[in-house]
C-alpha positions in Angstrom: -8.8 -4.7 5.6 -7.5 -1.5 4.1 -8.6 0.0 0.8 -4.7 1.0 0.4 -2.8 -2.1 -1.0 -0.4 -3.6 0.9 2.5 -3.4 -1.7 1.9 0.3 -2.1 2.2 0.9 1.6 5.6 -1.2 1.4 6.8 0.9 -1.5 6.2 4.3 0.4 8.2 2.8 3.5 11.0 1.7 1.3 11.5 4.4 -0.9 11.2 7.0 2.0 14.2 9.2 2.7 16.6 7.5 4.8 15.2 4.0 4.7 17.5 2.6 1.5 18.4 -0.7 2.0 15.6 -1.5 5.1 13.2 -4.6 4.8 10.1 -4.0 5.3 7.8 -6.4 7.8 4.3 -7.4 6.4 2.8 -6.3 9.7 4.4 -2.5 9.0 3.0 -2.5 5.5 -0.5 -3.6 6.8 -0.3 -1.2 9.6 0.8 1.8 7.2 -2.2 0.9 4.5 -4.8 0.7 7.8 -3.4 4.2 9.0 -3.3 5.7 5.1 -7.0 4.8 4.6 -8.1 6.1 7.8 -6.2 9.6 7.0 -7.7 9.1 3.6 -11.2 8.8 4.6 -10.8 12.0 6.8 -9.7 14.2 4.3 -12.3 13.2 1.9 -15.0 13.8 4.2 -13.9 17.3 4.8 -13.4 17.7 1.0 -16.9 16.5 0.3 -18.1 19.0 2.6 -16.4 21.8 0.6 -17.7 20.4 -2.6 -21.3 20.2 -1.2 -20.8 24.0 0.4 -20.0 25.2 -3.2 -23.1 23.6 -4.7 -21.1 21.0 -6.4 -21.7 17.4 -6.5 -17.7 16.8 -7.8 -15.0 16.8 -5.7 -12.2 18.6 -6.8 -8.4 18.5 -6.1 -8.7 22.2 -4.8 -10.9 20.8 -2.2 -8.5 18.2 -1.1 -5.8 20.6 -0.7 -8.3 22.6 1.1 -9.3 19.8 3.7 -5.6 18.8 4.1 -4.6 22.6 5.5 
């Protein structure tokens, strides 16, 4: 199971440009939620490395931004 709520993934799909009026299958929302959780975990791990390197115990927004580049 994903840490990303299925309803949030459903909303992301429905509100994406060009998807107006489309219905979203539960399986599609579940798959997006799982993928988002995986991508988020990878970014978080990298951001944690940046925070530790800077001698901090707190991950900041700047660490996330660096990790996504």
